[in-house]
FIGURO-777052 format. One record per residue (C-alpha): residue number from 1; x, y, z; residue in one letter; chain. Coordinates in steps of 0.05 Angstrom, whole numbers, plus 5000, padded with zeros to 4 digits. Layout:
<sites>
seq=NUM; c1=X; c2=Y; c3=Z; type=A; mol=A
...
</sites>
This chain:
<sites>
seq=1; c1=3993; c2=5583; c3=6752; type=X; mol=A
seq=2; c1=4031; c2=5649; c3=6755; type=X; mol=A
seq=3; c1=4018; c2=5697; c3=6812; type=X; mol=A
seq=4; c1=4005; c2=5770; c3=6799; type=X; mol=A
seq=5; c1=4059; c2=5820; c3=6817; type=X; mol=A
seq=6; c1=4013; c2=5849; c3=6871; type=X; mol=A
seq=7; c1=4004; c2=5780; c3=6903; type=X; mol=A
seq=8; c1=4079; c2=5769; c3=6904; type=X; mol=A
seq=9; c1=4090; c2=5839; c3=6934; type=X; mol=A
seq=10; c1=4038; c2=5825; c3=6989; type=X; mol=A
seq=11; c1=4071; c2=5759; c3=7005; type=X; mol=A
seq=12; c1=4140; c2=5789; c3=7014; type=X; mol=A
seq=13; c1=4113; c2=5848; c3=7052; type=X; mol=A
seq=14; c1=4079; c2=5801; c3=7102; type=X; mol=A
seq=15; c1=4145; c2=5763; c3=7111; type=X; mol=A
seq=16; c1=4183; c2=5827; c3=7124; type=X; mol=A
seq=17; c1=4131; c2=5851; c3=7174; type=X; mol=A
seq=18; c1=4135; c2=5786; c3=7212; type=X; mol=A
seq=19; c1=4210; c2=5788; c3=7212; type=X; mol=A
seq=20; c1=4214; c2=5860; c3=7234; type=X; mol=A
seq=21; c1=4163; c2=5845; c3=7290; type=X; mol=A
seq=22; c1=4217; c2=5805; c3=7324; type=X; mol=A
seq=23; c1=4257; c2=5842; c3=7377; type=X; mol=A
seq=24; c1=4331; c2=5847; c3=7359; type=X; mol=A
seq=25; c1=4385; c2=5820; c3=7405; type=X; mol=A
seq=26; c1=4458; c2=5837; c3=7394; type=X; mol=A
seq=27; c1=4503; c2=5783; c3=7421; type=X; mol=A
seq=28; c1=4574; c2=5812; c3=7423; type=X; mol=A
seq=29; c1=4621; c2=5753; c3=7429; type=X; mol=A
seq=30; c1=4694; c2=5771; c3=7443; type=X; mol=A
seq=31; c1=4712; c2=5721; c3=7496; type=X; mol=A
seq=32; c1=4724; c2=5646; c3=7491; type=X; mol=A
seq=33; c1=4683; c2=5640; c3=7555; type=X; mol=A
seq=34; c1=4619; c2=5668; c3=7523; type=X; mol=A
seq=35; c1=4561; c2=5621; c3=7538; type=X; mol=A
seq=36; c1=4516; c2=5597; c3=7482; type=X; mol=A
seq=37; c1=4445; c2=5618; c3=7499; type=X; mol=A
seq=38; c1=4419; c2=5623; c3=7427; type=X; mol=A
seq=39; c1=4363; c2=5575; c3=7442; type=X; mol=A
seq=40; c1=4340; c2=5618; c3=7501; type=X; mol=A
seq=41; c1=4342; c2=5681; c3=7459; type=X; mol=A
seq=42; c1=4302; c2=5649; c3=7403; type=X; mol=A
seq=43; c1=4252; c2=5618; c3=7451; type=X; mol=A
seq=44; c1=4240; c2=5688; c3=7479; type=X; mol=A
seq=45; c1=4226; c2=5713; c3=7409; type=X; mol=A
seq=46; c1=4290; c2=5750; c3=7392; type=X; mol=A
seq=47; c1=4323; c2=5756; c3=7325; type=X; mol=A
seq=48; c1=4394; c2=5741; c3=7347; type=X; mol=A
seq=49; c1=4452; c2=5778; c3=7313; type=X; mol=A
seq=50; c1=4518; c2=5747; c3=7335; type=X; mol=A
seq=51; c1=4573; c2=5799; c3=7327; type=X; mol=A
seq=52; c1=4646; c2=5781; c3=7336; type=X; mol=A
seq=53; c1=4672; c2=5850; c3=7351; type=X; mol=A
seq=54; c1=4648; c2=5916; c3=7379; type=X; mol=A
seq=55; c1=4668; c2=5949; c3=7315; type=X; mol=A
seq=56; c1=4619; c2=5905; c3=7277; type=X; mol=A
seq=57; c1=4567; c2=5919; c3=7331; type=X; mol=A
seq=58; c1=4574; c2=5995; c3=7322; type=X; mol=A
seq=59; c1=4566; c2=5987; c3=7247; type=X; mol=A
seq=60; c1=4504; c2=5943; c3=7256; type=X; mol=A
seq=61; c1=4476; c2=5991; c3=7308; type=X; mol=A
seq=62; c1=4472; c2=6046; c3=7256; type=X; mol=A
seq=63; c1=4432; c2=6000; c3=7209; type=X; mol=A
seq=64; c1=4388; c2=5963; c3=7259; type=X; mol=A
seq=65; c1=4383; c2=5986; c3=7332; type=X; mol=A
seq=66; c1=4376; c2=5929; c3=7382; type=X; mol=A
seq=67; c1=4324; c2=5920; c3=7436; type=X; mol=A
seq=68; c1=4373; c2=5882; c3=7480; type=X; mol=A
seq=69; c1=4448; c2=5872; c3=7481; type=X; mol=A
seq=70; c1=4486; c2=5815; c3=7513; type=X; mol=A
seq=71; c1=4560; c2=5833; c3=7509; type=X; mol=A
seq=72; c1=4627; c2=5806; c3=7533; type=X; mol=A
seq=73; c1=4668; c2=5854; c3=7575; type=X; mol=A
seq=74; c1=4743; c2=5851; c3=7563; type=X; mol=A
seq=75; c1=4785; c2=5897; c3=7607; type=X; mol=A
seq=76; c1=4845; c2=5928; c3=7572; type=X; mol=A
seq=77; c1=4900; c2=5913; c3=7622; type=X; mol=A
seq=78; c1=4956; c2=5937; c3=7577; type=X; mol=A
seq=79; c1=4917; c2=5975; c3=7525; type=X; mol=A
seq=80; c1=4924; c2=6035; c3=7481; type=X; mol=A
seq=81; c1=4857; c2=6064; c3=7502; type=X; mol=A
seq=82; c1=4888; c2=6133; c3=7516; type=X; mol=A
seq=83; c1=4866; c2=6131; c3=7589; type=X; mol=A
seq=84; c1=4794; c2=6147; c3=7570; type=X; mol=A
seq=85; c1=4771; c2=6079; c3=7547; type=X; mol=A
seq=86; c1=4783; c2=6020; c3=7592; type=X; mol=A
seq=87; c1=4752; c2=5962; c3=7554; type=X; mol=A
seq=88; c1=4725; c2=5935; c3=7489; type=X; mol=A
seq=89; c1=4655; c2=5963; c3=7504; type=X; mol=A
seq=90; c1=4666; c2=6037; c3=7516; type=X; mol=A
seq=91; c1=4656; c2=6062; c3=7445; type=X; mol=A
seq=92; c1=4599; c2=6014; c3=7432; type=X; mol=A
seq=93; c1=4561; c2=6035; c3=7494; type=X; mol=A
seq=94; c1=4570; c2=6109; c3=7478; type=X; mol=A
seq=95; c1=4543; c2=6096; c3=7408; type=X; mol=A
seq=96; c1=4486; c2=6055; c3=7438; type=X; mol=A
seq=97; c1=4465; c2=6114; c3=7481; type=X; mol=A
seq=98; c1=4459; c2=6155; c3=7417; type=X; mol=A
seq=99; c1=4426; c2=6104; c3=7369; type=X; mol=A
seq=100; c1=4386; c2=6059; c3=7416; type=X; mol=A
seq=101; c1=4380; c2=6090; c3=7485; type=X; mol=A
seq=102; c1=4322; c2=6044; c3=7502; type=X; mol=A
seq=103; c1=4363; c2=5980; c3=7492; type=X; mol=A
seq=104; c1=4371; c2=5935; c3=7553; type=X; mol=A
seq=105; c1=4444; c2=5919; c3=7566; type=X; mol=A
seq=106; c1=4471; c2=5857; c3=7599; type=X; mol=A
seq=107; c1=4546; c2=5851; c3=7607; type=X; mol=A
seq=108; c1=4582; c2=5785; c3=7617; type=X; mol=A
seq=109; c1=4649; c2=5788; c3=7651; type=X; mol=A
seq=110; c1=4700; c2=5749; c3=7689; type=X; mol=A
seq=111; c1=4687; c2=5759; c3=7764; type=X; mol=A
seq=112; c1=4757; c2=5790; c3=7773; type=X; mol=A
seq=113; c1=4736; c2=5844; c3=7723; type=X; mol=A
seq=114; c1=4670; c2=5863; c3=7755; type=X; mol=A
seq=115; c1=4701; c2=5924; c3=7788; type=X; mol=A
seq=116; c1=4722; c2=5950; c3=7719; type=X; mol=A
seq=117; c1=4656; c2=5928; c3=7686; type=X; mol=A
seq=118; c1=4617; c2=5971; c3=7736; type=X; mol=A
seq=119; c1=4649; c2=6032; c3=7703; type=X; mol=A
seq=120; c1=4608; c2=6017; c3=7640; type=X; mol=A
seq=121; c1=4548; c2=6045; c3=7677; type=X; mol=A
seq=122; c1=4577; c2=6114; c3=7663; type=X; mol=A
seq=123; c1=4561; c2=6106; c3=7589; type=X; mol=A
seq=124; c1=4490; c2=6079; c3=7592; type=X; mol=A
seq=125; c1=4442; c2=6043; c3=7637; type=X; mol=A
seq=126; c1=4465; c2=5971; c3=7648; type=X; mol=A
seq=127; c1=4412; c2=5922; c3=7670; type=X; mol=A
seq=128; c1=4461; c2=5870; c3=7696; type=X; mol=A
seq=129; c1=4533; c2=5850; c3=7700; type=X; mol=A
seq=130; c1=4537; c2=5774; c3=7704; type=X; mol=A
seq=131; c1=4594; c2=5723; c3=7705; type=X; mol=A
seq=132; c1=4610; c2=5683; c3=7642; type=X; mol=A
seq=133; c1=4586; c2=5620; c3=7677; type=X; mol=A
seq=134; c1=4516; c2=5649; c3=7691; type=X; mol=A
seq=135; c1=4458; c2=5600; c3=7694; type=X; mol=A
seq=136; c1=4408; c2=5605; c3=7638; type=X; mol=A
seq=137; c1=4351; c2=5619; c3=7688; type=X; mol=A
seq=138; c1=4388; c2=5678; c3=7718; type=X; mol=A
seq=139; c1=4403; c2=5709; c3=7650; type=X; mol=A
seq=140; c1=4331; c2=5699; c3=7629; type=X; mol=A
seq=141; c1=4307; c2=5734; c3=7692; type=X; mol=A
seq=142; c1=4352; c2=5794; c3=7676; type=X; mol=A
seq=143; c1=4325; c2=5798; c3=7605; type=X; mol=A
seq=144; c1=4255; c2=5817; c3=7629; type=X; mol=A
</sites>
């Protein structure tokens, strides 16, 4: 039995509505120390978008703004950031303030880089700066 075009359209519309009802989480992974909390994110009802560079994250940001961002902080010790940008996240966080100012931001960093990661608060509101070895329960508490 063949379905009518209207029935097919209604079916796909309902799927898209359910999918778009999920909150979007950007997971910016640029460190080998990045913990895998995909199961946590999915359990909390997030559509997880793993992004392997801030450049890809900025591009995705323009298409689909996130509700929450969990991002690796990498300080540029010997960088070519022209003195203005100090890490991998500067440009992304400035773009986030423009395209998704409501997004909750959680930064993961090496403890020795916390001092530098604190400077990211100049670009947007940062909910938490946590170490790469953070416990799942602590990350979950900061997501609320």
